[in-house]
DSSP file (Angstrom, degrees, kcal/mol; ACC not computed):
  #  RESIDUE AA STRUCTURE BP1 BP2  ACC     N-H-->O    O-->H-N    N-H-->O    O-->H-N    TCO  KAPPA ALPHA  PHI   PSI    X-CA   Y-CA   Z-CA
    1    1 A M              0   0    0      0, 0.0    43,-2.9     0, 0.0     2,-0.4   0.000 360.0 360.0 360.0 138.3    0.0    0.0    0.0
    2    2 A K  E     -a   44   0A   0     41,-0.2    66,-3.5    43,-0.0    67,-0.9  -0.980 360.0-167.9-124.2 131.0    1.3    3.5   -0.9
    3    3 A I  E     -ab  45  69A   0     41,-2.7    43,-2.2    -2,-0.4     2,-0.5  -0.974  13.0-144.0-121.1 128.5    0.0    6.7    0.7
    4    4 A L  E     -ab  46  70A   0     65,-2.5    67,-3.0    -2,-0.5     2,-0.6  -0.780  10.5-159.8 -90.8 130.1    0.8   10.1   -0.7
    5    5 A V  E     -ab  47  71A   0     41,-3.1    43,-2.4    -2,-0.5     2,-0.5  -0.956   8.4-170.0-112.9 116.6    1.4   12.9    1.9
    6    6 A I  E     -ab  48  72A   0     65,-3.1    67,-2.8    -2,-0.6     2,-0.5  -0.928   3.4-169.9-111.7 127.1    1.0   16.4    0.6
    7    7 A D  E     -ab  49  73A   0     41,-2.8    43,-2.1    -2,-0.5     3,-0.1  -0.969  12.9-151.0-117.1 128.5    2.0   19.4    2.6
    8    8 A G    >   -     0   0    0     65,-2.7     3,-1.3    -2,-0.5     4,-0.3   0.162  42.3 -26.1 -86.1-159.2    1.1   22.9    1.5
    9    9 A P  T 3  S+     0   0    0      0, 0.0    67,-0.4     0, 0.0    -1,-0.2  -0.139 120.3   4.3 -62.0 142.0    2.5   26.4    1.8
   10   10 A N  T >  S+     0   0    0      1,-0.1     3,-1.4    -3,-0.1     7,-0.1   0.311  92.7 109.2  72.8  -5.7    4.8   27.4    4.7
   11   11 A L  G X   +     0   0    0     -3,-1.3     3,-1.4     1,-0.3    16,-0.3   0.736  66.5  70.6 -71.8 -18.6    4.8   23.9    6.2
   12   12 A N  G 3  S+     0   0    0     -4,-0.3    -1,-0.3     1,-0.3    16,-0.1   0.637  97.7  51.2 -68.4 -13.3    8.5   23.7    5.2
   13   13 A V  G X> S+     0   0    0     -3,-1.4     3,-1.8    13,-0.1     4,-0.9   0.094  76.5 141.2-112.2  22.2    9.3   26.2    7.9
   14   14 A L  T <4  +     0   0    0     -3,-1.4    13,-0.3     1,-0.2    14,-0.2  -0.338  66.2  35.8 -57.5 146.0    7.5   24.4   10.7
   15   15 A G  T 34 S+     0   0    0      8,-0.7    -1,-0.2     2,-0.4    11,-0.1   0.310 116.5  58.8  88.7  -8.6    9.5   24.8   13.9
   16   16 A Q  T <4 S+     0   0    0     -3,-1.8     2,-0.4     1,-0.2     3,-0.2   0.587  96.6  58.3-120.9 -22.6   10.6   28.3   13.0
   17   17 A R  S  < S-     0   0    0     -4,-0.9    -2,-0.4     1,-0.2     5,-0.3  -0.889 111.8  -7.8-121.3 143.9    7.3   30.2   12.6
   18   18 A E    >>  +     0   0    0     -2,-0.4     4,-2.9     1,-0.1     3,-1.6   0.888  66.7 179.7  41.7  58.3    4.4   31.0   14.9
   19   19 A L  H 3> S+     0   0    0      1,-0.3     4,-1.5     2,-0.2    -1,-0.1   0.789  74.2  62.8 -60.7 -29.9    5.8   28.6   17.6
   20   20 A D  H 34 S+     0   0    0      2,-0.2    -1,-0.3     1,-0.2    -2,-0.1   0.750 116.4  30.4 -68.4 -22.4    2.9   29.4   19.9
   21   21 A I  H <4 S+     0   0    0     -3,-1.6    -2,-0.2     2,-0.1    -1,-0.2   0.845 135.0  23.9 -98.3 -48.2    0.5   27.9   17.3
   22   22 A Y  H  < S-     0   0    0     -4,-2.9     3,-0.3    -5,-0.3    -3,-0.2   0.570  95.5-141.8-102.7 -11.6    2.5   25.2   15.5
   23   23 A G     <  -     0   0    0     -4,-1.5    -8,-0.7    -5,-0.5    -1,-0.2  -0.206  35.0 -66.4  79.9-172.8    5.2   24.3   18.1
   24   24 A R  S    S+     0   0    0    -10,-0.1     2,-0.2    -8,-0.1    -1,-0.2   0.474  90.4 115.3 -97.8  -5.2    8.8   23.5   17.6
   25   25 A T        -     0   0    0     -3,-0.3    -9,-0.1    -6,-0.1     2,-0.1  -0.497  58.6-140.1 -70.8 131.4    8.4   20.2   15.7
   26   26 A T     >  -     0   0    0     -2,-0.2     4,-2.0   -11,-0.1   -11,-0.2  -0.437  20.7-113.0 -87.4 164.4    9.7   20.4   12.1
   27   27 A L  H  > S+     0   0    0    -13,-0.3     4,-2.7   -16,-0.3     5,-0.2   0.881 119.2  56.3 -62.9 -38.0    8.1   18.9    9.0
   28   28 A A  H  > S+     0   0    0      1,-0.2     4,-2.2     2,-0.2    -1,-0.2   0.891 106.8  49.4 -61.5 -38.9   11.1   16.6    8.8
   29   29 A E  H  > S+     0   0    0      2,-0.2     4,-2.1     1,-0.2    -1,-0.2   0.889 110.2  50.5 -67.7 -39.1   10.4   15.3   12.3
   30   30 A I  H  X S+     0   0    0     -4,-2.0     4,-2.1     2,-0.2    -2,-0.2   0.940 111.5  48.3 -61.9 -45.8    6.7   14.8   11.5
   31   31 A H  H  X S+     0   0    0     -4,-2.7     4,-2.6     1,-0.2    -2,-0.2   0.883 108.6  54.4 -63.0 -38.2    7.7   12.8    8.4
   32   32 A D  H  X S+     0   0    0     -4,-2.2     4,-1.9     2,-0.2    -1,-0.2   0.916 108.8  47.6 -61.7 -42.7   10.2   10.8   10.5
   33   33 A S  H  X S+     0   0    0     -4,-2.1     4,-1.9     1,-0.2    -1,-0.2   0.869 111.8  51.1 -67.5 -34.1    7.5    9.8   13.0
   34   34 A M  H  X S+     0   0    0     -4,-2.1     4,-3.0     2,-0.2    -2,-0.2   0.902 107.1  53.5 -66.9 -40.6    5.2    8.9   10.1
   35   35 A K  H  X S+     0   0    0     -4,-2.6     4,-2.2     2,-0.2    -2,-0.2   0.893 107.5  51.9 -60.7 -39.6    7.9    6.7    8.5
   36   36 A K  H  X S+     0   0    0     -4,-1.9     4,-1.6     2,-0.2    -1,-0.2   0.947 113.4  42.4 -62.7 -48.6    8.2    4.8   11.8
   37   37 A L  H  X S+     0   0    0     -4,-1.9     4,-2.0     1,-0.2    -2,-0.2   0.897 111.7  55.5 -65.0 -40.0    4.5    4.2   12.0
   38   38 A A  H  X>S+     0   0    0     -4,-3.0     5,-2.8     1,-0.2     4,-1.4   0.880 104.7  54.1 -60.4 -38.0    4.4    3.3    8.3
   39   39 A G  H  <5S+     0   0    0     -4,-2.2    -1,-0.2     1,-0.2    -2,-0.2   0.897 108.4  48.7 -61.8 -40.8    7.1    0.7    8.8
   40   40 A E  H  <5S+     0   0    0     -4,-1.6    -1,-0.2     1,-0.2    -2,-0.2   0.850 116.2  43.4 -66.6 -34.1    4.9   -0.9   11.5
   41   41 A L  H  <5S-     0   0    0     -4,-2.0    -1,-0.2    -5,-0.1    -2,-0.2   0.617 110.8-119.3 -86.8 -13.6    1.9   -0.9    9.2
   42   42 A G  T  <5 +     0   0    0     -4,-1.4     2,-0.4     1,-0.3    -3,-0.2   0.864  65.0 143.1  75.7  36.6    3.8   -2.1    6.2
   43   43 A V      < -     0   0    0     -5,-2.8     2,-0.4    -8,-0.1    -1,-0.3  -0.868  46.6-138.7-113.5 142.3    2.9    1.1    4.2
   44   44 A Q  E     -a    2   0A   0    -43,-2.9   -41,-2.7    -2,-0.4     2,-0.4  -0.855  21.0-154.6 -96.3 133.8    5.1    3.0    1.8
   45   45 A L  E     -a    3   0A   0     -2,-0.4     2,-0.5   -43,-0.2   -41,-0.2  -0.878  10.5-163.8-111.4 143.0    4.9    6.8    2.0
   46   46 A D  E     -a    4   0A   0    -43,-2.2   -41,-3.1    -2,-0.4     2,-0.4  -0.984  16.1-156.3-122.9 116.1    5.6    9.4   -0.7
   47   47 A F  E     +a    5   0A   0     -2,-0.5     2,-0.3   -43,-0.2   -41,-0.2  -0.748  15.9 172.8 -99.5 139.9    6.1   12.9    0.7
   48   48 A F  E     -a    6   0A   0    -43,-2.4   -41,-2.8    -2,-0.4     2,-0.4  -0.968   4.7-179.0-145.8 127.3    5.5   16.1   -1.3
   49   49 A Q  E     +a    7   0A   0     -2,-0.3     2,-0.3   -43,-0.2   -41,-0.2  -0.991  11.7 158.1-127.2 135.5    5.7   19.7   -0.1
   50   50 A S        -     0   0    0    -43,-2.1   -39,-0.1    -2,-0.4    -2,-0.0  -0.986  37.5-156.6-153.2 146.6    5.0   22.8   -2.1
   51   51 A S  S    S+     0   0    0     -2,-0.3     2,-0.6   -43,-0.1   -43,-0.1   0.256  77.3  93.3 -97.8   8.9    4.0   26.4   -1.6
   52   52 A H     >  -     0   0    0      1,-0.1     4,-1.7   -44,-0.0     3,-0.4  -0.915  66.1-152.0-111.9 119.3    2.8   26.5   -5.2
   53   53 A E  H  > S+     0   0    0     -2,-0.6     4,-2.4     1,-0.2     5,-0.2   0.884  95.0  53.5 -55.0 -46.2   -0.9   25.7   -5.8
   54   54 A G  H  > S+     0   0    0      1,-0.2     4,-2.6     2,-0.2    -1,-0.2   0.858 106.4  52.4 -61.6 -36.8   -0.4   24.4   -9.3
   55   55 A E  H  > S+     0   0    0     -3,-0.4     4,-2.0     2,-0.2    -1,-0.2   0.889 109.7  49.2 -66.3 -38.8    2.3   21.9   -8.2
   56   56 A I  H  X S+     0   0    0     -4,-1.7     4,-2.3     2,-0.2    -2,-0.2   0.920 111.7  49.3 -65.3 -43.2   -0.1   20.5   -5.6
   57   57 A I  H  X S+     0   0    0     -4,-2.4     4,-2.7     1,-0.2    -2,-0.2   0.922 109.2  51.9 -62.1 -45.1   -2.8   20.2   -8.2
   58   58 A D  H  X S+     0   0    0     -4,-2.6     4,-1.3     1,-0.2    -1,-0.2   0.900 110.5  48.8 -58.3 -40.8   -0.5   18.4  -10.6
   59   59 A R  H  X S+     0   0    0     -4,-2.0     4,-0.8     1,-0.2    -1,-0.2   0.901 111.6  48.8 -68.0 -40.1    0.4   16.0   -7.8
   60   60 A L  H >X S+     0   0    0     -4,-2.3     3,-0.7     1,-0.2     4,-0.5   0.897 107.5  55.5 -64.8 -40.1   -3.2   15.4   -7.0
   61   61 A N  H 3< S+     0   0    0     -4,-2.7     3,-0.3     1,-0.2    -1,-0.2   0.825 112.1  43.3 -62.6 -30.7   -4.1   14.8  -10.6
   62   62 A A  H >< S+     0   0    0     -4,-1.3     3,-1.2    -5,-0.2     4,-0.4   0.594  92.3  87.9 -87.3 -11.8   -1.5   12.1  -10.8
   63   63 A A  H XX S+     0   0    0     -4,-0.8     4,-1.9    -3,-0.7     3,-1.5   0.819  72.7  68.1 -62.3 -35.3   -2.4   10.5   -7.5
   64   64 A S  T 3< S+     0   0    0     -4,-0.5    -1,-0.3    -3,-0.3    -2,-0.1   0.810 109.4  36.9 -57.7 -30.5   -5.1    8.1   -8.8
   65   65 A S  T <4 S+     0   0    0     -3,-1.2    -1,-0.3    -4,-0.1    -2,-0.2   0.434 121.9  44.1-100.9   0.5   -2.5    6.1  -10.7
   66   66 A T  T <4 S+     0   0    0     -3,-1.5     2,-0.3    -4,-0.4    -2,-0.2   0.549 111.1  26.2-122.3  -9.8    0.3    6.3   -8.1
   67   67 A C     <  -     0   0    0     -4,-1.9   -64,-0.2    -5,-0.1    -1,-0.1  -0.935  54.6-134.2-150.8 170.9   -1.1    5.7   -4.6
   68   68 A D  S    S+     0   0    0    -66,-3.5     2,-0.3     1,-0.3   -65,-0.2   0.598  89.5   2.6-102.2 -17.7   -3.9    4.1   -2.6
   69   69 A A  E     -b    3   0A   0    -67,-0.9   -65,-2.5    24,-0.2     2,-0.4  -0.977  63.5-135.1-163.0 162.4   -4.7    7.1   -0.4
   70   70 A I  E     -bc   4  95A   0     24,-2.4    26,-2.3    -2,-0.3     2,-0.5  -0.983   4.9-165.1-128.8 137.1   -3.8   10.7    0.2
   71   71 A I  E     -bc   5  96A   0    -67,-3.0   -65,-3.1    -2,-0.4     2,-0.4  -0.995  24.2-176.6-113.7 124.3   -3.1   12.7    3.4
   72   72 A I  E     -bc   6  97A   0     24,-2.9    26,-2.4    -2,-0.5   -65,-0.2  -0.980  28.3-173.9-131.1 131.1   -3.2   16.4    2.7
   73   73 A N  E     -b    7   0A   0    -67,-2.8   -65,-2.7    -2,-0.4     3,-0.1  -0.889  10.1-177.6-112.2  95.2   -2.5   19.5    4.7
   74   74 A P    >   -     0   0    0      0, 0.0     3,-2.0     0, 0.0     4,-0.1   0.591  17.7-170.1 -71.2  -7.1   -3.5   22.2    2.3
   75   75 A A  G >   -     0   0    0     23,-0.4     3,-2.1     1,-0.3     4,-0.3  -0.265  69.7  -0.3  52.8-131.4   -2.4   24.8    4.9
   76   76 A G  G >  S+     0   0    0    -67,-0.4     3,-1.0     1,-0.3    -1,-0.3   0.751 128.8  66.7 -60.2 -24.8   -3.5   28.3    3.8
   77   77 A Y  G X> S+     0   0    0     -3,-2.0     4,-2.4     1,-0.2     3,-0.9   0.668  80.0  82.4 -70.3 -14.8   -5.0   26.9    0.6
   78   78 A T  G <4 S+     0   0    0     -3,-2.1    36,-2.8     1,-0.2    37,-0.9   0.877 100.6  34.8 -51.1 -40.0   -7.6   25.1    2.8
   79   79 A H  G <4 S+     0   0    0     -3,-1.0    -1,-0.2    -4,-0.3    -2,-0.2   0.432 129.1  30.7 -99.7  -2.3   -9.6   28.3    2.9
   80   80 A T  T <4 S+     0   0    0     -3,-0.9     2,-1.0    -4,-0.3     3,-0.2   0.603  88.0  92.9-132.3 -17.7   -9.0   29.7   -0.6
   81   81 A S     X  +     0   0    0     -4,-2.4     4,-1.6     1,-0.2    -1,-0.1  -0.721  24.6 164.5-103.8  99.4   -8.4   27.1   -3.2
   82   82 A V  H  > S+     0   0    0     -2,-1.0     4,-2.7     2,-0.2    -1,-0.2   0.836  84.3  60.6 -67.2 -33.6  -11.4   25.9   -5.2
   83   83 A A  H  > S+     0   0    0      2,-0.2     4,-2.0     1,-0.2    -1,-0.2   0.899 105.4  44.5 -64.0 -42.2   -8.8   24.4   -7.7
   84   84 A I  H  > S+     0   0    0      2,-0.2     4,-2.4     1,-0.2    -1,-0.2   0.900 112.5  53.4 -68.5 -39.3   -7.3   22.1   -5.0
   85   85 A R  H  X S+     0   0    0     -4,-1.6     4,-2.3     1,-0.2    -2,-0.2   0.921 109.9  47.6 -57.8 -44.6  -10.8   21.2   -3.9
   86   86 A D  H  X S+     0   0    0     -4,-2.7     4,-1.5     2,-0.2    -1,-0.2   0.879 110.2  51.6 -66.6 -38.1  -11.7   20.2   -7.5
   87   87 A A  H  X S+     0   0    0     -4,-2.0     4,-0.5     2,-0.2    -1,-0.2   0.898 110.7  48.9 -65.0 -39.8   -8.4   18.2   -7.9
   88   88 A L  H >< S+     0   0    0     -4,-2.4     3,-1.2     1,-0.2    -2,-0.2   0.918 109.8  51.7 -63.5 -43.2   -9.3   16.3   -4.6
   89   89 A A  H 3< S+     0   0    0     -4,-2.3    -1,-0.2     1,-0.3    -2,-0.2   0.808 107.4  54.4 -63.8 -29.1  -12.8   15.7   -5.9
   90   90 A G  H 3< S+     0   0    0     -4,-1.5    -1,-0.3    -5,-0.2    -2,-0.2   0.563  85.9 102.3 -82.9  -8.7  -11.4   14.3   -9.1
   91   91 A C    <<  -     0   0    0     -3,-1.2     4,-0.1    -4,-0.5   -30,-0.1  -0.498  62.4-150.8 -75.2 143.2   -9.1   11.8   -7.4
   92   92 A S  S    S+     0   0    0     -2,-0.2    -1,-0.1     2,-0.1    -3,-0.1   0.368  77.3  75.7 -93.8   5.3  -10.3    8.2   -7.4
   93   93 A V  S    S-     0   0    0     -5,-0.1   -24,-0.2     1,-0.0    -2,-0.1  -0.875  92.3 -98.5-114.8 150.7   -8.5    7.5   -4.1
   94   94 A P        -     0   0    0      0, 0.0   -24,-2.4     0, 0.0     2,-0.4  -0.364  36.4-159.3 -69.2 144.0   -9.6    8.6   -0.6
   95   95 A A  E     -c   70   0A   0    -26,-0.2    25,-2.8    23,-0.2    26,-0.8  -0.949   6.9-157.5-124.2 145.7   -8.1   11.7    0.9
   96   96 A I  E     -cd  71 121A   0    -26,-2.3   -24,-2.9    -2,-0.4     2,-0.4  -0.989  13.8-141.5-122.0 126.8   -7.8   12.9    4.5
   97   97 A E  E     -cd  72 122A   0     24,-2.5    26,-2.7    -2,-0.5     2,-0.4  -0.710  23.0-171.2 -86.9 137.7   -7.4   16.5    5.3
   98   98 A V  E     - d   0 123A   0    -26,-2.4   -23,-0.4    -2,-0.4     2,-0.3  -0.975  11.5-179.1-133.3 144.1   -5.1   17.2    8.3
   99   99 A H  E     - d   0 124A   0     24,-2.2    26,-1.1    -2,-0.4    27,-0.7  -0.998  24.4-146.5-140.6 141.9   -4.2   20.3   10.3
  100  100 A L  S    S+     0   0    0     -2,-0.3    27,-2.5    24,-0.2     2,-0.2   0.924  87.7  46.3 -70.1 -46.6   -1.8   20.7   13.2
  101  101 A S  S    S-     0   0    0     25,-0.2     2,-1.2    24,-0.1    24,-0.8  -0.524  98.6-100.2 -94.8 163.8   -3.9   23.4   14.9
  102  102 A N    >   -     0   0    0     23,-0.3     3,-2.0    22,-0.2     4,-0.2  -0.731  33.6-165.0 -82.7 101.4   -7.6   23.4   15.5
  103  103 A I  G >  S+     0   0    0     -2,-1.2     3,-0.7     1,-0.3    -1,-0.2   0.720  83.9  61.5 -63.8 -19.3   -8.7   25.6   12.6
  104  104 A Y  G 3  S+     0   0    0      1,-0.2    -1,-0.3     7,-0.1     7,-0.1   0.555 101.7  51.0 -84.9  -8.1  -12.1   26.1   14.3
  105  105 A S  G <  S+     0   0    0     -3,-2.0    -1,-0.2     5,-0.1    -2,-0.2   0.279 104.8  69.5-107.6   9.5  -10.7   27.7   17.3
  106  106 A R  S <  S-     0   0    0     -3,-0.7     5,-0.1     1,-0.3    -3,-0.1  -0.128 102.0 -26.0-106.5-156.3   -8.6   30.2   15.4
  107  107 A E    >   -     0   0    0      1,-0.1     3,-1.8    -2,-0.1     4,-0.4  -0.185  64.2-115.1 -57.0 148.5   -9.6   33.3   13.3
  108  108 A E  G >  S+     0   0    0      1,-0.3     3,-1.8     2,-0.2     4,-0.3   0.836 112.4  63.4 -58.4 -35.7  -13.0   33.1   11.7
  109  109 A F  G >  S+     0   0    0      1,-0.3     3,-0.5     2,-0.2    -1,-0.3   0.734  99.1  56.9 -64.1 -18.9  -11.7   33.0    8.1
  110  110 A R  G <  S+     0   0    0     -3,-1.8    -1,-0.3     1,-0.2    -2,-0.2   0.571  85.7  80.7 -84.9  -9.2  -10.1   29.6    9.0
  111  111 A H  G <  S+     0   0    0     -3,-1.8     2,-0.6    -4,-0.4    -1,-0.2   0.689  81.9  71.2 -72.3 -17.8  -13.4   28.0   10.1
  112  112 A K    <   -     0   0    0     -3,-0.5     2,-0.6    -4,-0.3    -1,-0.1  -0.893  64.6-167.6-105.6 116.6  -14.4   27.3    6.5
  113  113 A S        -     0   0    0     -2,-0.6   -34,-0.2     1,-0.1   -35,-0.1  -0.909   9.3-173.3-101.4 118.6  -12.5   24.6    4.7
  114  114 A L  S    S+     0   0    0    -36,-2.8     4,-0.2    -2,-0.6   -35,-0.2   0.768  87.0  48.1 -74.9 -26.1  -13.1   24.5    0.9
  115  115 A T  S >  S+     0   0    0    -37,-0.9     3,-1.6     1,-0.2     4,-0.2   0.780  91.4  75.0 -89.3 -29.2  -11.1   21.3    0.6
  116  116 A A  G >  S+     0   0    0      1,-0.3     3,-2.3   -38,-0.2    -1,-0.2   0.853  87.1  61.4 -57.9 -39.1  -12.6   19.1    3.4
  117  117 A P  G 3  S+     0   0    0      0, 0.0    -1,-0.3     0, 0.0    -2,-0.1   0.743 102.2  54.1 -62.1 -19.0  -15.9   18.3    1.6
  118  118 A A  G <  S+     0   0    0     -3,-1.6     2,-0.2    -4,-0.2   -23,-0.2   0.382 102.3  75.3 -91.7   3.9  -13.8   16.6   -1.1
  119  119 A C  S <  S-     0   0    0     -3,-2.3   -23,-0.2    -4,-0.2     3,-0.1  -0.716  84.8-124.1-110.4 162.4  -12.1   14.4    1.5
  120  120 A V  S    S-     0   0    0    -25,-2.8     2,-0.3    -2,-0.2   -24,-0.2   0.708  88.8 -19.4 -77.6 -18.6  -13.4   11.4    3.4
  121  121 A G  E     -d   96   0A   0    -26,-0.8   -24,-2.5    -5,-0.1     2,-0.4  -0.985  57.6-125.8-173.8 173.3  -12.6   13.1    6.7
  122  122 A Q  E     -d   97   0A   0     -2,-0.3     2,-0.5   -26,-0.2   -24,-0.2  -0.999   9.4-165.3-137.3 136.1  -10.6   15.8    8.5
  123  123 A I  E     +d   98   0A   0    -26,-2.7   -24,-2.2    -2,-0.4     2,-0.4  -0.990  23.7 166.7-122.4 122.7   -8.3   15.6   11.5
  124  124 A T  E     +d   99   0A   0     -2,-0.5   -22,-0.2   -26,-0.2   -24,-0.2  -0.997  44.2  23.5-142.7 137.2   -7.5   18.9   13.1
  125  125 A G  S    S+     0   0    0    -26,-1.1   -23,-0.3   -24,-0.8   -25,-0.2   0.522  78.0 104.8  98.5   6.4   -6.0   20.2   16.3
  126  126 A F  S >  S-     0   0    0    -27,-0.7     3,-1.3     1,-0.4     4,-0.2   0.117  72.4-136.2-107.8  22.2   -3.7   17.4   17.6
  127  127 A G  T >  S-     0   0    0    -27,-2.5     3,-1.9     1,-0.3     4,-0.4  -0.271  74.4 -13.9  60.2-145.4   -0.4   18.9   16.6
  128  128 A A  T >> S+     0   0    0      1,-0.3     3,-1.1     2,-0.2     4,-0.8   0.780 132.1  69.4 -60.8 -26.8    2.1   16.5   15.0
  129  129 A D  H <> S+     0   0    0     -3,-1.3     4,-2.7     1,-0.2    -1,-0.3   0.728  81.4  75.4 -65.3 -20.0   -0.1   13.6   16.1
  130  130 A S  H <> S+     0   0    0     -3,-1.9     4,-2.2     1,-0.2    -1,-0.2   0.897  95.0  50.4 -56.1 -39.3   -2.8   14.8   13.6
  131  131 A Y  H <> S+     0   0    0     -3,-1.1     4,-2.1    -4,-0.4    -1,-0.2   0.877 109.5  49.0 -68.0 -38.2   -0.5   13.3   10.9
  132  132 A L  H  X S+     0   0    0     -4,-0.8     4,-2.2     2,-0.2    -2,-0.2   0.899 111.4  49.6 -69.1 -39.6   -0.2    9.9   12.7
  133  133 A L  H  X S+     0   0    0     -4,-2.7     4,-2.2     1,-0.2    -2,-0.2   0.904 111.5  49.9 -62.9 -40.6   -4.0    9.8   13.2
  134  134 A A  H  X S+     0   0    0     -4,-2.2     4,-3.0    -5,-0.2    -2,-0.2   0.879 108.2  53.4 -65.4 -38.0   -4.4   10.5    9.5
  135  135 A L  H  X S+     0   0    0     -4,-2.1     4,-2.4     2,-0.2    -2,-0.2   0.924 109.5  47.4 -64.2 -44.0   -2.0    7.8    8.6
  136  136 A R  H  X S+     0   0    0     -4,-2.2     4,-2.3     2,-0.2    -2,-0.2   0.919 114.4  47.4 -62.2 -42.5   -3.9    5.2   10.6
  137  137 A A  H  X S+     0   0    0     -4,-2.2     4,-2.8     2,-0.2     5,-0.2   0.920 112.1  49.0 -65.2 -43.8   -7.2    6.4    9.1
  138  138 A A  H  X S+     0   0    0     -4,-3.0     4,-2.8     1,-0.2     5,-0.3   0.901 110.9  51.3 -62.9 -40.5   -5.7    6.3    5.5
  139  139 A Y  H  X S+     0   0    0     -4,-2.4     4,-2.2    -5,-0.2    -1,-0.2   0.929 113.4  44.3 -60.8 -46.8   -4.4    2.8    6.1
  140  140 A D  H  X S+     0   0    0     -4,-2.3     4,-2.0     2,-0.2    -2,-0.2   0.920 116.7  45.4 -65.5 -44.6   -7.8    1.6    7.4
  141  141 A I  H  X S+     0   0    0     -4,-2.8     4,-1.4     2,-0.2    -2,-0.2   0.937 116.4  44.0 -67.8 -46.9   -9.7    3.2    4.6
  142  142 A A  H  X S+     0   0    0     -4,-2.8     4,-1.2    -5,-0.2    -1,-0.2   0.886 112.9  53.6 -66.2 -37.5   -7.4    2.2    1.8
  143  143 A G  H  X S+     0   0    0     -4,-2.2     4,-0.8    -5,-0.3     3,-0.2   0.887 106.7  50.9 -64.0 -39.1   -7.2   -1.3    3.2
  144  144 A S  H  < S+     0   0    0     -4,-2.0     3,-0.2     1,-0.2    -1,-0.2   0.818 108.0  53.3 -69.2 -28.8  -10.9   -1.7    3.2
  145  145 A R  H  < S+     0   0    0     -4,-1.4    -1,-0.2     1,-0.2    -2,-0.2   0.766 106.0  54.2 -73.8 -25.4  -11.1   -0.6   -0.4
  146  146 A Q  H  <        0   0    0     -4,-1.2    -1,-0.2    -3,-0.2    -2,-0.2   0.672 360.0 360.0 -82.8 -17.0   -8.6   -3.3   -1.4
  147  147 A R     <        0   0    0     -4,-0.8    -1,-0.2    -3,-0.2    -2,-0.1   0.478 360.0 360.0 -77.0 360.0  -10.6   -6.1    0.2
């Protein structure tokens, strides 16, 4: 089983920015913890980070033929990108939206996710553990589709 992990804009500077919201854990550390869990589950992970909307869309468009599930943190594009939402809707594999912070307890403009309705679910507010919860969910969902 292969799961694609897509991280959107500014996630490449985790551990350096807005530490009171996102903490000191870097994206590389999150990916390392995911690799460890993936090893236990027998899952292959493919990581992709971009701050460019078109690159994220291109990766989503190719996902149907390259993976069994998607974990996506669209970051700021969560609230603004109809194009990423449409690319998610066009995927034939399940996607899970993930956020480090609880977007519903932050500024009001963050309360609306354009991308979540195109996903099978959303995990928000558990810090770096949000990614591990999403990995377990993606594993279960993709596994049930393969049976």
